[in-house]
N, CA, C and O atoms as a Tripos MOL2 file, in Angstrom:
@<TRIPOS>MOLECULE
protein
  228   227    57     0     0
PROTEIN
NO_CHARGES

@<TRIPOS>ATOM
      1 N           3.7400  -49.4040   27.7640 N.3       1 MET1
      2 CA          3.2010  -50.8450   28.1290 C.3       1 MET1
      3 C           5.0080  -51.2390   28.7920 C.2       1 MET1
      4 O           5.1380  -52.4130   29.1390 O.2       1 MET1
      5 N           6.0360  -50.5090   28.9200 N.am      2 PRO2
      6 CA          7.1390  -51.3300   30.1320 C.3       2 PRO2
      7 C           6.3730  -51.3520   31.4630 C.2       2 PRO2
      8 O           6.8180  -52.2230   32.2110 O.2       2 PRO2
      9 N           5.3330  -50.6380   31.9880 N.am      3 THR3
     10 CA          5.5440  -50.1440   33.0000 C.3       3 THR3
     11 C           3.8640  -50.5370   32.8820 C.2       3 THR3
     12 O           3.0460  -49.6520   33.1320 O.2       3 THR3
     13 N           3.4970  -51.6370   32.5680 N.am      4 ASP4
     14 CA          2.3000  -52.0040   32.4170 C.3       4 ASP4
     15 C           2.3800  -53.5420   32.9730 C.2       4 ASP4
     16 O           2.8400  -54.5010   32.3530 O.2       4 ASP4
     17 N           1.7040  -53.5470   34.5690 N.am      5 TYR5
     18 CA          1.8120  -54.7020   35.1360 C.3       5 TYR5
     19 C           1.3390  -56.2340   33.9490 C.2       5 TYR5
     20 O           1.9250  -57.3160   33.9000 O.2       5 TYR5
     21 N           0.3590  -55.8740   33.2900 N.am      6 GLY6
     22 CA         -0.0640  -57.3140   32.5980 C.3       6 GLY6
     23 C           1.1290  -57.3970   31.7360 C.2       6 GLY6
     24 O           1.8270  -58.3510   32.0790 O.2       6 GLY6
     25 N           1.7400  -56.5650   30.4770 N.am      7 VAL7
     26 CA          3.1060  -56.7400   29.9980 C.3       7 VAL7
     27 C           3.6150  -57.9370   30.9290 C.2       7 VAL7
     28 O           3.6230  -59.0920   30.5050 O.2       7 VAL7
     29 N           4.1580  -57.5120   32.5840 N.am      8 LEU8
     30 CA          4.8360  -58.1840   32.8860 C.3       8 LEU8
     31 C           4.4610  -59.4840   33.4740 C.2       8 LEU8
     32 O           5.3780  -60.0200   34.0970 O.2       8 LEU8
     33 N           3.5360  -60.0130   33.4400 N.am      9 CYS9
     34 CA          2.9710  -61.0050   33.4260 C.3       9 CYS9
     35 C           3.0600  -62.1120   32.3130 C.2       9 CYS9
     36 O           3.3320  -63.3120   32.3270 O.2       9 CYS9
     37 N           2.6790  -61.1090   31.2400 N.am     10 LEU10
     38 CA          2.5690  -61.9750   30.0920 C.3      10 LEU10
     39 C           3.9210  -61.9970   29.9970 C.2      10 LEU10
     40 O           3.9090  -63.1500   29.5650 O.2      10 LEU10
     41 N           5.1110  -61.7250   30.0210 N.am     11 VAL11
     42 CA          6.6920  -61.9130   30.0610 C.3      11 VAL11
     43 C           6.5210  -63.5240   30.9350 C.2      11 VAL11
     44 O           6.5530  -64.6220   30.3780 O.2      11 VAL11
     45 N           6.3390  -63.2750   32.4060 N.am     12 PHE12
     46 CA          6.2160  -64.3020   33.0580 C.3      12 PHE12
     47 C           5.9740  -65.8890   32.4100 C.2      12 PHE12
     48 O           6.5280  -66.9600   32.6550 O.2      12 PHE12
     49 N           5.0490  -65.5610   31.6150 N.am     13 LEU13
     50 CA          4.2570  -66.7340   31.3310 C.3      13 LEU13
     51 C           5.6760  -67.3790   30.1600 C.2      13 LEU13
     52 O           5.4410  -68.4690   29.6400 O.2      13 LEU13
     53 N           6.7910  -66.8260   29.8740 N.am     14 LEU14
     54 CA          7.7840  -67.6130   29.2840 C.3      14 LEU14
     55 C           9.0730  -68.3480   29.8790 C.2      14 LEU14
     56 O          10.1150  -68.7500   29.3630 O.2      14 LEU14
     57 N           8.6440  -68.3530   30.9800 N.am     15 LEU15
     58 CA          9.5140  -69.1190   32.1130 C.3      15 LEU15
     59 C           9.6380  -70.1530   31.8630 C.2      15 LEU15
     60 O          10.6600  -70.7290   32.2340 O.2      15 LEU15
     61 N           8.5020  -70.9320   31.0160 N.am     16 GLY16
     62 CA          9.1080  -72.5230   30.2550 C.3      16 GLY16
     63 C          10.0520  -72.4840   29.2690 C.2      16 GLY16
     64 O          10.4860  -73.4620   28.6600 O.2      16 GLY16
     65 N          10.3150  -71.5170   29.1420 N.am     17 TRP17
     66 CA         11.3810  -71.2990   27.8870 C.3      17 TRP17
     67 C          12.4750  -70.8480   28.4140 C.2      17 TRP17
     68 O          12.2070  -69.6470   28.3850 O.2      17 TRP17
     69 N          13.4590  -70.9100   28.8530 N.am     18 PRO18
     70 CA         14.4140  -69.6560   29.9100 C.3      18 PRO18
     71 C          15.2800  -68.7630   28.9290 C.2      18 PRO18
     72 O          15.6630  -67.6140   29.1450 O.2      18 PRO18
     73 N          15.4860  -69.4770   27.8950 N.am     19 ALA19
     74 CA         16.0180  -69.0820   27.1700 C.3      19 ALA19
     75 C          15.5240  -67.5060   26.5310 C.2      19 ALA19
     76 O          16.0860  -66.4120   26.5960 O.2      19 ALA19
     77 N          14.3410  -67.8940   25.9560 N.am     20 LEU20
     78 CA         13.0930  -66.8550   25.2910 C.3      20 LEU20
     79 C          13.2330  -65.8610   26.5600 C.2      20 LEU20
     80 O          13.5680  -64.6770   26.5280 O.2      20 LEU20
     81 N          12.8920  -66.6420   27.6840 N.am     21 PHE21
     82 CA         12.5210  -65.8080   29.1080 C.3      21 PHE21
     83 C          13.5670  -64.5660   29.0790 C.2      21 PHE21
     84 O          13.2700  -63.3750   28.9800 O.2      21 PHE21
     85 N          15.0000  -65.1910   29.2000 N.am     22 THR22
     86 CA         15.6350  -63.7980   29.2300 C.3      22 THR22
     87 C          16.1310  -63.2230   28.7000 C.2      22 THR22
     88 O          16.9110  -62.3760   29.1360 O.2      22 THR22
     89 N          15.8410  -63.4800   27.3130 N.am     23 ILE23
     90 CA         15.8390  -62.4740   26.2800 C.3      23 ILE23
     91 C          14.6530  -61.8370   26.0710 C.2      23 ILE23
     92 O          14.7350  -61.1280   25.0680 O.2      23 ILE23
     93 N          13.5560  -61.7890   26.6120 N.am     24 VAL24
     94 CA         12.6490  -61.0220   26.8910 C.3      24 VAL24
     95 C          12.6660  -59.5810   28.2690 C.2      24 VAL24
     96 O          12.4530  -58.3880   28.4870 O.2      24 VAL24
     97 N          13.0900  -60.8640   28.8320 N.am     25 TYR25
     98 CA         13.3370  -60.3800   30.1600 C.3      25 TYR25
     99 C          13.8460  -58.8210   30.4880 C.2      25 TYR25
    100 O          13.4230  -57.8350   31.0920 O.2      25 TYR25
    101 N          15.4750  -59.3710   29.4110 N.am     26 GLY26
    102 CA         15.8610  -58.0550   29.8680 C.3      26 GLY26
    103 C          16.0530  -57.2030   28.6870 C.2      26 GLY26
    104 O          17.0150  -56.4400   28.6030 O.2      26 GLY26
    105 N          15.0160  -57.3340   27.6310 N.am     27 LEU27
    106 CA         14.6920  -56.0260   26.6390 C.3      27 LEU27
    107 C          13.5090  -55.3620   27.3280 C.2      27 LEU27
    108 O          13.1800  -54.2500   26.9150 O.2      27 LEU27
    109 N          12.6810  -56.0360   28.5480 N.am     28 PHE28
    110 CA         11.8450  -55.5910   29.3340 C.3      28 PHE28
    111 C          12.6670  -54.8840   30.4490 C.2      28 PHE28
    112 O          11.8850  -54.2350   31.1450 O.2      28 PHE28
    113 N          13.3600  -54.8190   30.6830 N.am     29 PHE29
    114 CA         14.6000  -54.3360   32.0110 C.3      29 PHE29
    115 C          15.0590  -53.1860   30.7330 C.2      29 PHE29
    116 O          15.2000  -52.0700   31.2330 O.2      29 PHE29
    117 N          15.2340  -53.1930   29.7270 N.am     30 VAL30
    118 CA         15.7730  -52.1230   29.1470 C.3      30 VAL30
    119 C          14.8760  -50.9890   28.9930 C.2      30 VAL30
    120 O          15.1930  -49.8490   29.3300 O.2      30 VAL30
    121 N          13.5160  -51.3730   28.3740 N.am     31 ALA31
    122 CA         12.7970  -50.3920   28.3120 C.3      31 ALA31
    123 C          11.8080  -50.1870   29.6490 C.2      31 ALA31
    124 O          11.0830  -49.1930   29.5890 O.2      31 ALA31
    125 N          11.7340  -50.7440   30.4540 N.am     32 ASN32
    126 CA         11.2980  -49.8780   31.6750 C.3      32 ASN32
    127 C          12.5260  -48.6170   32.1800 C.2      32 ASN32
    128 O          12.1650  -47.5500   32.6760 O.2      32 ASN32
    129 N          14.0810  -48.9940   31.9320 N.am     33 LEU33
    130 CA         15.0760  -47.7360   32.1310 C.3      33 LEU33
    131 C          15.1220  -46.7840   31.3420 C.2      33 LEU33
    132 O          15.6860  -45.7220   31.6050 O.2      33 LEU33
    133 N          14.3700  -47.1100   29.9670 N.am     34 GLY34
    134 CA         13.8010  -46.1430   29.1250 C.3      34 GLY34
    135 C          12.9280  -45.1610   29.3940 C.2      34 GLY34
    136 O          13.0440  -44.0060   28.9840 O.2      34 GLY34
    137 N          11.7940  -45.6950   30.2730 N.am     35 ALA35
    138 CA         10.6130  -45.3840   30.8070 C.3      35 ALA35
    139 C          10.8220  -43.8560   32.0840 C.2      35 ALA35
    140 O          10.3020  -42.7430   32.1590 O.2      35 ALA35
    141 N          11.9870  -44.7020   33.0020 N.am     36 LEU36
    142 CA         12.4950  -44.1070   34.0930 C.3      36 LEU36
    143 C          13.5080  -42.9680   33.7840 C.2      36 LEU36
    144 O          13.7200  -42.1660   34.6930 O.2      36 LEU36
    145 N          14.2030  -42.7980   32.5130 N.am     37 ALA37
    146 CA         15.1330  -41.7490   32.1620 C.3      37 ALA37
    147 C          14.3990  -40.4240   31.8020 C.2      37 ALA37
    148 O          14.6850  -39.2560   32.0660 O.2      37 ALA37
    149 N          12.9180  -41.2140   30.8190 N.am     38 ILE38
    150 CA         12.0390  -40.1170   30.3430 C.3      38 ILE38
    151 C          11.4510  -39.7360   31.4120 C.2      38 ILE38
    152 O          11.2650  -38.5260   31.2840 O.2      38 ILE38
    153 N          10.9760  -40.1570   32.5840 N.am     39 ALA39
    154 CA          9.6390  -39.7820   33.3390 C.3      39 ALA39
    155 C          10.3360  -39.2590   34.4730 C.2      39 ALA39
    156 O           9.5490  -38.6980   35.2350 O.2      39 ALA39
    157 N          12.0570  -39.2260   35.0420 N.am     40 LEU40
    158 CA         12.6050  -38.5030   35.5470 C.3      40 LEU40
    159 C          12.6120  -37.2370   35.9910 C.2      40 LEU40
    160 O          12.3780  -36.8140   37.1230 O.2      40 LEU40
    161 N          12.9960  -36.4690   34.6680 N.am     41 PRO41
    162 CA         12.9080  -34.8910   34.6050 C.3      41 PRO41
    163 C          11.4820  -34.4520   34.8960 C.2      41 PRO41
    164 O          11.3820  -33.5470   35.7240 O.2      41 PRO41
    165 N          10.4670  -34.8830   34.4180 N.am     42 ARG42
    166 CA          8.8100  -34.4310   34.6440 C.3      42 ARG42
    167 C           9.2330  -34.6240   36.3990 C.2      42 ARG42
    168 O           9.3860  -33.7150   37.2150 O.2      42 ARG42
    169 N           9.3060  -35.5480   36.5410 N.am     43 TRP43
    170 CA          9.1350  -35.8840   38.2850 C.3      43 TRP43
    171 C           9.5790  -34.9400   39.0630 C.2      43 TRP43
    172 O           8.9050  -34.3440   39.9020 O.2      43 TRP43
    173 N          11.1580  -34.7030   38.7240 N.am     44 PHE44
    174 CA         11.6660  -33.3230   39.2370 C.3      44 PHE44
    175 C          11.1010  -32.2850   39.5670 C.2      44 PHE44
    176 O          11.1020  -31.6680   40.6330 O.2      44 PHE44
    177 N          10.3880  -32.0220   38.1770 N.am     45 ARG45
    178 CA         10.0350  -30.9140   37.9290 C.3      45 ARG45
    179 C           8.5650  -30.7140   38.5550 C.2      45 ARG45
    180 O           8.3110  -29.5990   39.0120 O.2      45 ARG45
    181 N           8.1210  -31.1650   38.5790 N.am     46 GLN46
    182 CA          6.9240  -31.6980   39.2720 C.3      46 GLN46
    183 C           7.0510  -30.9950   41.3260 C.2      46 GLN46
    184 O           6.6210  -30.0740   42.0200 O.2      46 GLN46
    185 N           7.9510  -32.2500   41.4400 N.am     47 MET47
    186 CA          8.3640  -31.5340   43.0530 C.3      47 MET47
    187 C           9.5000  -30.4990   43.4760 C.2      47 MET47
    188 O           9.8430  -30.1380   44.6020 O.2      47 MET47
    189 N           9.9230  -30.1760   42.3530 N.am     48 ARG48
    190 CA         10.1010  -28.5030   42.5000 C.3      48 ARG48
    191 C           8.8490  -27.2190   42.9430 C.2      48 ARG48
    192 O           8.8530  -26.3330   43.7980 O.2      48 ARG48
    193 N           7.9150  -27.6140   41.9700 N.am     49 GLU49
    194 CA          6.8130  -26.7060   41.9450 C.3      49 GLU49
    195 C           6.0570  -27.1590   43.0640 C.2      49 GLU49
    196 O           5.3460  -26.2230   43.4300 O.2      49 GLU49
    197 N           5.9020  -28.0690   43.7040 N.am     50 LEU50
    198 CA          5.6030  -28.4450   45.0720 C.3      50 LEU50
    199 C           5.8630  -27.5510   46.4320 C.2      50 LEU50
    200 O           5.0830  -27.1280   47.2870 O.2      50 LEU50
    201 N           7.2900  -27.4430   46.2700 N.am     51 GLY51
    202 CA          8.3350  -27.0730   47.1980 C.3      51 GLY51
    203 C           8.2730  -25.1260   46.7460 C.2      51 GLY51
    204 O           8.8480  -24.2950   47.4480 O.2      51 GLY51
    205 N           7.7340  -24.8770   45.8990 N.am     52 ARG52
    206 CA          7.7330  -23.5000   45.4010 C.3      52 ARG52
    207 C           6.4170  -23.2780   46.1140 C.2      52 ARG52
    208 O           6.3770  -22.3910   46.9670 O.2      52 ARG52
    209 N           5.0200  -24.2040   45.7760 N.am     53 LYS53
    210 CA          3.8870  -23.5530   46.3970 C.3      53 LYS53
    211 C           3.8120  -23.4140   47.4910 C.2      53 LYS53
    212 O           3.2510  -22.3920   47.8870 O.2      53 LYS53
    213 N           4.4590  -24.5890   48.6800 N.am     54 SER54
    214 CA          4.4250  -24.3870   50.1680 C.3      54 SER54
    215 C           5.1510  -23.4350   50.7670 C.2      54 SER54
    216 O           4.9930  -22.9550   51.8900 O.2      54 SER54
    217 N           6.2760  -23.0940   49.6270 N.am     55 ASP55
    218 CA          6.7580  -21.8960   50.7540 C.3      55 ASP55
    219 C           5.9060  -20.5080   50.3580 C.2      55 ASP55
    220 O           6.1280  -19.5730   51.1270 O.2      55 ASP55
    221 N           5.0160  -20.2540   49.3350 N.am     56 VAL56
    222 CA          3.9670  -19.0380   49.4720 C.3      56 VAL56
    223 C           3.0450  -19.6410   50.0870 C.2      56 VAL56
    224 O           2.3880  -20.6620   49.8840 O.2      56 VAL56
    225 N           3.1160  -18.4170   51.3180 N.am     57 ARG57
    226 CA          2.3280  -18.3410   52.3080 C.3      57 ARG57
    227 C           1.0750  -16.9090   51.8790 C.2      57 ARG57
    228 O           0.1840  -16.6090   52.6740 O.2      57 ARG57
@<TRIPOS>BOND
     1     1     2 1
     2     2     3 1
     3     3     4 2
     4     3     5 am
     5     5     6 1
     6     6     7 1
     7     7     8 2
     8     7     9 am
     9     9    10 1
    10    10    11 1
    11    11    12 2
    12    11    13 am
    13    13    14 1
    14    14    15 1
    15    15    16 2
    16    15    17 am
    17    17    18 1
    18    18    19 1
    19    19    20 2
    20    19    21 am
    21    21    22 1
    22    22    23 1
    23    23    24 2
    24    23    25 am
    25    25    26 1
    26    26    27 1
    27    27    28 2
    28    27    29 am
    29    29    30 1
    30    30    31 1
    31    31    32 2
    32    31    33 am
    33    33    34 1
    34    34    35 1
    35    35    36 2
    36    35    37 am
    37    37    38 1
    38    38    39 1
    39    39    40 2
    40    39    41 am
    41    41    42 1
    42    42    43 1
    43    43    44 2
    44    43    45 am
    45    45    46 1
    46    46    47 1
    47    47    48 2
    48    47    49 am
    49    49    50 1
    50    50    51 1
    51    51    52 2
    52    51    53 am
    53    53    54 1
    54    54    55 1
    55    55    56 2
    56    55    57 am
    57    57    58 1
    58    58    59 1
    59    59    60 2
    60    59    61 am
    61    61    62 1
    62    62    63 1
    63    63    64 2
    64    63    65 am
    65    65    66 1
    66    66    67 1
    67    67    68 2
    68    67    69 am
    69    69    70 1
    70    70    71 1
    71    71    72 2
    72    71    73 am
    73    73    74 1
    74    74    75 1
    75    75    76 2
    76    75    77 am
    77    77    78 1
    78    78    79 1
    79    79    80 2
    80    79    81 am
    81    81    82 1
    82    82    83 1
    83    83    84 2
    84    83    85 am
    85    85    86 1
    86    86    87 1
    87    87    88 2
    88    87    89 am
    89    89    90 1
    90    90    91 1
    91    91    92 2
    92    91    93 am
    93    93    94 1
    94    94    95 1
    95    95    96 2
    96    95    97 am
    97    97    98 1
    98    98    99 1
    99    99   100 2
   100    99   101 am
   101   101   102 1
   102   102   103 1
   103   103   104 2
   104   103   105 am
   105   105   106 1
   106   106   107 1
   107   107   108 2
   108   107   109 am
   109   109   110 1
   110   110   111 1
   111   111   112 2
   112   111   113 am
   113   113   114 1
   114   114   115 1
   115   115   116 2
   116   115   117 am
   117   117   118 1
   118   118   119 1
   119   119   120 2
   120   119   121 am
   121   121   122 1
   122   122   123 1
   123   123   124 2
   124   123   125 am
   125   125   126 1
   126   126   127 1
   127   127   128 2
   128   127   129 am
   129   129   130 1
   130   130   131 1
   131   131   132 2
   132   131   133 am
   133   133   134 1
   134   134   135 1
   135   135   136 2
   136   135   137 am
   137   137   138 1
   138   138   139 1
   139   139   140 2
   140   139   141 am
   141   141   142 1
   142   142   143 1
   143   143   144 2
   144   143   145 am
   145   145   146 1
   146   146   147 1
   147   147   148 2
   148   147   149 am
   149   149   150 1
   150   150   151 1
   151   151   152 2
   152   151   153 am
   153   153   154 1
   154   154   155 1
   155   155   156 2
   156   155   157 am
   157   157   158 1
   158   158   159 1
   159   159   160 2
   160   159   161 am
   161   161   162 1
   162   162   163 1
   163   163   164 2
   164   163   165 am
   165   165   166 1
   166   166   167 1
   167   167   168 2
   168   167   169 am
   169   169   170 1
   170   170   171 1
   171   171   172 2
   172   171   173 am
   173   173   174 1
   174   174   175 1
   175   175   176 2
   176   175   177 am
   177   177   178 1
   178   178   179 1
   179   179   180 2
   180   179   181 am
   181   181   182 1
   182   182   183 1
   183   183   184 2
   184   183   185 am
   185   185   186 1
   186   186   187 1
   187   187   188 2
   188   187   189 am
   189   189   190 1
   190   190   191 1
   191   191   192 2
   192   191   193 am
   193   193   194 1
   194   194   195 1
   195   195   196 2
   196   195   197 am
   197   197   198 1
   198   198   199 1
   199   199   200 2
   200   199   201 am
   201   201   202 1
   202   202   203 1
   203   203   204 2
   204   203   205 am
   205   205   206 1
   206   206   207 1
   207   207   208 2
   208   207   209 am
   209   209   210 1
   210   210   211 1
   211   211   212 2
   212   211   213 am
   213   213   214 1
   214   214   215 1
   215   215   216 2
   216   215   217 am
   217   217   218 1
   218   218   219 1
   219   219   220 2
   220   219   221 am
   221   221   222 1
   222   222   223 1
   223   223   224 2
   224   223   225 am
   225   225   226 1
   226   226   227 1
   227   227   228 2
@<TRIPOS>SUBSTRUCTURE
     1 MET1         2 RESIDUE 1 A MET
     2 PRO2         6 RESIDUE 1 A PRO
     3 THR3        10 RESIDUE 1 A THR
     4 ASP4        14 RESIDUE 1 A ASP
     5 TYR5        18 RESIDUE 1 A TYR
     6 GLY6        22 RESIDUE 1 A GLY
     7 VAL7        26 RESIDUE 1 A VAL
     8 LEU8        30 RESIDUE 1 A LEU
     9 CYS9        34 RESIDUE 1 A CYS
    10 LEU10       38 RESIDUE 1 A LEU
    11 VAL11       42 RESIDUE 1 A VAL
    12 PHE12       46 RESIDUE 1 A PHE
    13 LEU13       50 RESIDUE 1 A LEU
    14 LEU14       54 RESIDUE 1 A LEU
    15 LEU15       58 RESIDUE 1 A LEU
    16 GLY16       62 RESIDUE 1 A GLY
    17 TRP17       66 RESIDUE 1 A TRP
    18 PRO18       70 RESIDUE 1 A PRO
    19 ALA19       74 RESIDUE 1 A ALA
    20 LEU20       78 RESIDUE 1 A LEU
    21 PHE21       82 RESIDUE 1 A PHE
    22 THR22       86 RESIDUE 1 A THR
    23 ILE23       90 RESIDUE 1 A ILE
    24 VAL24       94 RESIDUE 1 A VAL
    25 TYR25       98 RESIDUE 1 A TYR
    26 GLY26      102 RESIDUE 1 A GLY
    27 LEU27      106 RESIDUE 1 A LEU
    28 PHE28      110 RESIDUE 1 A PHE
    29 PHE29      114 RESIDUE 1 A PHE
    30 VAL30      118 RESIDUE 1 A VAL
    31 ALA31      122 RESIDUE 1 A ALA
    32 ASN32      126 RESIDUE 1 A ASN
    33 LEU33      130 RESIDUE 1 A LEU
    34 GLY34      134 RESIDUE 1 A GLY
    35 ALA35      138 RESIDUE 1 A ALA
    36 LEU36      142 RESIDUE 1 A LEU
    37 ALA37      146 RESIDUE 1 A ALA
    38 ILE38      150 RESIDUE 1 A ILE
    39 ALA39      154 RESIDUE 1 A ALA
    40 LEU40      158 RESIDUE 1 A LEU
    41 PRO41      162 RESIDUE 1 A PRO
    42 ARG42      166 RESIDUE 1 A ARG
    43 TRP43      170 RESIDUE 1 A TRP
    44 PHE44      174 RESIDUE 1 A PHE
    45 ARG45      178 RESIDUE 1 A ARG
    46 GLN46      182 RESIDUE 1 A GLN
    47 MET47      186 RESIDUE 1 A MET
    48 ARG48      190 RESIDUE 1 A ARG
    49 GLU49      194 RESIDUE 1 A GLU
    50 LEU50      198 RESIDUE 1 A LEU
    51 GLY51      202 RESIDUE 1 A GLY
    52 ARG52      206 RESIDUE 1 A ARG
    53 LYS53      210 RESIDUE 1 A LYS
    54 SER54      214 RESIDUE 1 A SER
    55 ASP55      218 RESIDUE 1 A ASP
    56 VAL56      222 RESIDUE 1 A VAL
    57 ARG57      226 RESIDUE 1 A ARG
């Protein structure tokens, strides 16, 4: 959910309420950091596999 563009658009609907927007956007930021922390190891493994496949000829 934190990487969904539609959810980001919904968060920006809260711009009329600055205090609520700040809280929700901050939570959204933390959720995105969590998704990044989960995805990074997988991405590095995939890149390592690509490197190994290109070495084999």
